[in-house]
N, CA, C and O atoms as a DFTB+ gen file, in Angstrom:
320 C
 N C O
     1  1      -0.451      10.737     -10.927
     2  2      -0.880       9.565     -11.469
     3  2      -1.835       8.961     -10.390
     4  3      -1.838       9.405      -9.242
     5  1      -2.604       7.988     -10.766
     6  2      -3.474       7.262      -9.860
     7  2      -3.053       5.743      -9.853
     8  3      -2.776       5.104     -10.869
     9  1      -3.045       5.267      -8.593
    10  2      -2.794       3.891      -8.478
    11  2      -3.977       3.323      -7.693
    12  3      -4.732       4.071      -7.072
    13  1      -4.134       1.988      -7.725
    14  2      -5.343       1.375      -7.177
    15  2      -4.852       0.440      -6.113
    16  3      -4.010      -0.419      -6.376
    17  1      -5.386       0.597      -4.862
    18  2      -4.935      -0.202      -3.809
    19  2      -5.966      -1.333      -3.395
    20  3      -7.170      -1.079      -3.345
    21  1      -5.503      -2.486      -3.125
    22  2      -6.291      -3.615      -2.638
    23  2      -5.703      -3.921      -1.313
    24  3      -4.496      -4.154      -1.245
    25  1      -6.530      -3.943      -0.136
    26  2      -6.028      -4.103       1.191
    27  2      -6.782      -5.332       1.745
    28  3      -7.964      -5.627       1.563
    29  1      -5.790      -6.023       2.502
    30  2      -6.448      -7.231       3.242
    31  2      -6.100      -7.053       4.801
    32  3      -5.296      -6.225       5.230
    33  1      -6.790      -7.910       5.535
    34  2      -6.519      -7.877       6.939
    35  2      -6.633      -6.577       7.693
    36  3      -7.559      -5.802       7.455
    37  1      -5.699      -6.319       8.609
    38  2      -5.660      -5.093       9.324
    39  2      -5.531      -3.829       8.383
    40  3      -6.080      -2.781       8.720
    41  1      -4.865      -3.910       7.297
    42  2      -4.718      -3.041       6.286
    43  2      -6.126      -2.410       5.842
    44  3      -6.377      -1.205       5.808
    45  1      -6.974      -3.430       5.517
    46  2      -8.217      -3.129       5.137
    47  2      -9.081      -2.310       6.249
    48  3      -9.807      -1.360       5.955
    49  1      -8.909      -2.781       7.483
    50  2      -9.571      -2.158       8.577
    51  2      -9.044      -0.719       8.666
    52  3      -9.867       0.172       8.876
    53  1      -7.730      -0.409       8.525
    54  2      -7.210       0.978       8.591
    55  2      -7.722       1.815       7.515
    56  3      -8.096       2.967       7.735
    57  1      -7.754       1.301       6.403
    58  2      -8.281       2.113       5.271
    59  2      -9.699       2.301       5.292
    60  3     -10.159       3.351       4.843
    61  1     -10.449       1.417       5.755
    62  2     -11.960       1.391       5.925
    63  2     -12.694       0.719       4.754
    64  3     -13.923       0.659       4.775
    65  1     -12.007       0.228       3.766
    66  2     -12.503      -0.522       2.724
    67  2     -11.547      -1.327       2.068
    68  3     -10.370      -1.080       2.327
    69  1     -11.824      -2.326       1.198
    70  2     -11.005      -3.205       0.585
    71  2     -10.181      -2.564      -0.632
    72  3      -9.030      -2.935      -0.859
    73  1     -10.812      -1.597      -1.396
    74  2     -10.286      -1.020      -2.502
    75  2     -10.280       0.461      -2.384
    76  3     -11.202       1.039      -1.809
    77  1      -9.256       1.110      -2.916
    78  2      -9.200       2.605      -2.901
    79  2      -8.293       3.038      -3.907
    80  3      -7.285       2.366      -4.128
    81  1      -8.542       4.143      -4.582
    82  2      -7.562       4.738      -5.567
    83  2      -6.859       5.861      -4.818
    84  3      -7.395       6.505      -3.916
    85  1      -5.633       6.045      -5.255
    86  2      -4.793       7.021      -4.484
    87  2      -4.000       7.807      -5.586
    88  3      -3.462       7.219      -6.524
    89  1      -3.952       9.238      -5.414
    90  2      -3.391      10.056      -6.389
    91  2      -1.903      10.261      -5.758
    92  3      -1.711      10.631      -4.600
    93  1      -0.959       9.985      -6.629
    94  2       0.558      10.173      -6.243
    95  2       1.139      10.986      -7.262
    96  3       0.571      11.159      -8.340
    97  1       2.299      11.520      -6.963
    98  2       3.149      12.165      -8.027
    99  2       3.737      11.313      -8.966
   100  3       4.100      10.204      -8.575
   101  1       3.908      11.658     -10.225
   102  2       4.560      10.826     -11.229
   103  2       5.981      10.474     -10.649
   104  3       6.680      11.268     -10.021
   105  1       6.306       9.181     -10.947
   106  2       7.678       8.701     -10.466
   107  2       7.735       8.240      -9.050
   108  3       8.815       7.904      -8.564
   109  1       6.530       8.204      -8.303
   110  2       6.551       7.686      -6.951
   111  2       7.015       6.248      -6.876
   112  3       6.980       5.484      -7.840
   113  1       7.462       5.919      -5.637
   114  2       7.993       4.657      -5.455
   115  2       6.953       4.061      -4.399
   116  3       6.013       4.727      -3.964
   117  1       7.219       2.718      -4.025
   118  2       6.432       2.104      -3.025
   119  2       6.803       2.866      -1.628
   120  3       5.923       2.975      -0.775
   121  1       7.972       3.338      -1.423
   122  2       8.366       4.216      -0.222
   123  2       7.535       5.444      -0.083
   124  3       7.143       5.842       1.014
   125  1       7.257       6.072      -1.272
   126  2       6.496       7.216      -1.246
   127  2       5.017       6.873      -0.963
   128  3       4.304       7.646      -0.323
   129  1       4.601       5.775      -1.422
   130  2       3.232       5.300      -1.046
   131  2       3.104       4.973       0.298
   132  3       2.064       5.308       0.864
   133  1       4.036       4.333       0.967
   134  2       4.018       4.071       2.417
   135  2       3.981       5.397       3.143
   136  3       3.227       5.500       4.112
   137  1       4.662       6.331       2.796
   138  2       4.629       7.719       3.472
   139  2       3.285       8.303       3.319
   140  3       2.748       8.811       4.303
   141  1       2.661       8.275       2.117
   142  2       1.366       8.772       1.984
   143  2       0.355       8.084       2.789
   144  3      -0.538       8.731       3.336
   145  1       0.446       6.741       2.901
   146  2      -0.459       5.983       3.701
   147  2      -0.305       6.370       5.137
   148  3      -1.332       6.537       5.795
   149  1       0.834       6.527       5.681
   150  2       1.057       6.756       7.055
   151  2       0.572       8.129       7.355
   152  3      -0.051       8.295       8.403
   153  1       0.802       9.208       6.497
   154  2       0.290      10.550       6.677
   155  2      -1.275      10.527       6.655
   156  3      -1.912      11.213       7.455
   157  1      -1.849       9.776       5.783
   158  2      -3.318       9.802       5.681
   159  2      -3.909       8.817       6.764
   160  3      -4.974       9.113       7.307
   161  1      -3.289       7.730       7.071
   162  2      -3.853       6.853       8.001
   163  2      -2.781       6.427       9.053
   164  3      -2.177       5.364       8.903
   165  1      -2.548       7.215      10.076
   166  2      -1.435       7.029      11.084
   167  2      -1.348       5.646      11.736
   168  3      -0.308       5.263      12.272
   169  1      -2.437       4.919      11.681
   170  2      -2.504       3.533      12.313
   171  2      -1.440       2.598      11.639
   172  3      -0.889       1.689      12.260
   173  1      -1.180       2.905      10.252
   174  2      -0.149       2.122       9.534
   175  2       1.211       2.105      10.181
   176  3       1.957       1.129      10.097
   177  1       1.536       3.287      10.873
   178  2       2.741       3.392      11.540
   179  2       3.036       2.354      12.660
   180  3       4.173       2.091      13.049
   181  1       1.930       1.810      13.122
   182  2       2.037       0.890      14.296
   183  2       2.252      -0.540      13.762
   184  3       2.580      -1.403      14.576
   185  1       2.105      -0.845      12.546
   186  2       2.444      -2.092      12.012
   187  2       3.960      -2.449      11.835
   188  3       4.788      -1.658      11.383
   189  1       4.216      -3.660      12.219
   190  2       5.660      -4.094      12.346
   191  2       6.226      -4.063      10.822
   192  3       7.357      -3.642      10.578
   193  1       5.365      -4.534       9.840
   194  2       5.831      -4.650       8.461
   195  2       4.704      -4.545       7.524
   196  3       3.564      -4.761       7.938
   197  1       4.918      -4.239       6.326
   198  2       3.872      -4.206       5.317
   199  2       4.675      -4.684       4.080
   200  3       5.826      -4.294       3.887
   201  1       4.054      -5.513       3.274
   202  2       4.626      -5.972       2.006
   203  2       3.653      -5.420       1.022
   204  3       2.473      -5.204       1.297
   205  1       4.258      -5.180      -0.254
   206  2       3.409      -4.821      -1.359
   207  2       3.682      -5.477      -2.587
   208  3       4.836      -5.648      -2.978
   209  1       2.585      -5.889      -3.277
   210  2       2.723      -6.545      -4.484
   211  2       2.133      -5.622      -5.490
   212  3       1.044      -5.089      -5.278
   213  1       2.831      -5.410      -6.603
   214  2       2.378      -4.583      -7.767
   215  2       2.111      -5.460      -9.023
   216  3       2.969      -6.111      -9.619
   217  1       0.840      -5.380      -9.322
   218  2       0.368      -6.186     -10.398
   219  2       0.853      -7.706     -10.341
   220  3       1.370      -8.331     -11.267
   221  1       0.582      -8.147      -9.100
   222  2       0.796      -9.483      -8.728
   223  2       2.179     -10.019      -8.383
   224  3       2.400     -11.221      -8.231
   225  1       3.117      -9.045      -8.266
   226  2       4.480      -9.388      -8.067
   227  2       4.986      -8.517      -6.805
   228  3       4.825      -7.297      -6.762
   229  1       5.610      -9.254      -5.789
   230  2       6.128      -8.524      -4.621
   231  2       7.174      -7.565      -5.114
   232  3       7.916      -7.899      -6.038
   233  1       7.259      -6.488      -4.590
   234  2       8.218      -5.370      -4.933
   235  2       8.845      -4.805      -3.662
   236  3       8.269      -4.780      -2.575
   237  1      10.146      -4.327      -3.910
   238  2      10.766      -3.563      -2.811
   239  2      10.278      -2.155      -2.684
   240  3       9.444      -1.742      -3.488
   241  1      10.737      -1.394      -1.734
   242  2      10.304       0.007      -1.542
   243  2      10.904       1.006      -2.629
   244  3      10.426       2.121      -2.838
   245  1      11.927       0.514      -3.248
   246  2      12.398       1.418      -4.378
   247  2      11.710       1.245      -5.626
   248  3      11.982       1.993      -6.565
   249  1      10.807       0.295      -5.744
   250  2      10.007      -0.042      -7.050
   251  2       9.318       1.326      -7.340
   252  3       8.723       1.976      -6.481
   253  1       9.470       1.710      -8.707
   254  2       8.774       2.867      -9.157
   255  2       7.416       2.377      -9.679
   256  3       7.328       1.385     -10.402
   257  1       6.315       3.138      -9.270
   258  2       5.054       2.888      -9.547
   259  2       4.695       3.427     -10.878
   260  3       5.432       4.291     -11.355
   261  1       3.629       3.017     -11.553
   262  2       3.143       3.599     -12.807
   263  2       1.659       3.719     -12.642
   264  3       0.971       3.069     -11.854
   265  1       1.240       4.664     -13.513
   266  2      -0.262       5.084     -13.502
   267  2      -1.140       3.945     -13.845
   268  3      -0.955       3.232     -14.831
   269  1      -2.154       3.790     -12.951
   270  2      -3.269       2.732     -13.074
   271  2      -2.778       1.339     -12.631
   272  3      -3.423       0.338     -12.943
   273  1      -1.615       1.259     -11.888
   274  2      -1.107      -0.066     -11.507
   275  2      -1.987      -0.420     -10.274
   276  3      -2.538       0.439      -9.585
   277  1      -2.070      -1.726     -10.061
   278  2      -2.736      -2.333      -8.914
   279  2      -1.818      -2.775      -7.773
   280  3      -0.925      -3.598      -7.978
   281  1      -2.030      -2.241      -6.593
   282  2      -1.155      -2.409      -5.536
   283  2      -1.854      -3.197      -4.414
   284  3      -2.858      -2.741      -3.866
   285  1      -1.333      -4.346      -4.086
   286  2      -1.930      -5.076      -2.968
   287  2      -1.117      -4.879      -1.669
   288  3       0.080      -5.163      -1.613
   289  1      -1.811      -4.384      -0.635
   290  2      -1.088      -4.248       0.692
   291  2      -1.298      -5.477       1.415
   292  3      -2.415      -5.942       1.641
   293  1      -0.102      -6.047       1.810
   294  2      -0.222      -7.327       2.568
   295  2       0.440      -7.079       3.943
   296  3       1.657      -6.940       4.063
   297  1      -0.477      -7.029       5.022
   298  2      -0.108      -6.669       6.372
   299  2       0.640      -7.861       6.946
   300  3       0.623      -8.959       6.390
   301  1       1.335      -7.603       8.138
   302  2       1.794      -8.773       8.866
   303  2       0.839      -9.931       9.237
   304  3      -0.284      -9.655       9.659
   305  1       1.200     -11.104       9.110
   306  2       0.222     -12.212       9.415
   307  2       0.448     -12.745      10.724
   308  3       1.595     -13.004      11.089
   309  1      -0.538     -12.930      11.456
   310  2      -0.306     -13.626      12.814
   311  2      -1.343     -14.656      12.922
   312  3      -2.331     -14.660      12.187
   313  1      -1.121     -15.553      13.856
   314  2      -2.084     -16.696      14.121
   315  2      -1.400     -17.777      14.835
   316  3      -0.255     -17.649      15.268
   317  1      -2.074     -18.799      14.953
   318  2      -1.494     -19.955      15.794
   319  2      -1.939     -21.288      15.129
   320  3      -1.599     -22.366      15.618
């Protein structure tokens, strides 16, 4: 299946662009996506946390993804 990523902040910098499509196995979860991202972009492993929203709703790592869904990667926020 193909899912569509939208990345912000440091996640966008790591991926190299704001949007990207990713091929995953059918039945993949957000945890599987995270593993895929760490394997392809090892800098993700350095982030303290990542949140994911699927079709505009925050989801846990156990959430099962579906073909053509949009996944927003929300990196940790810092500032002052």
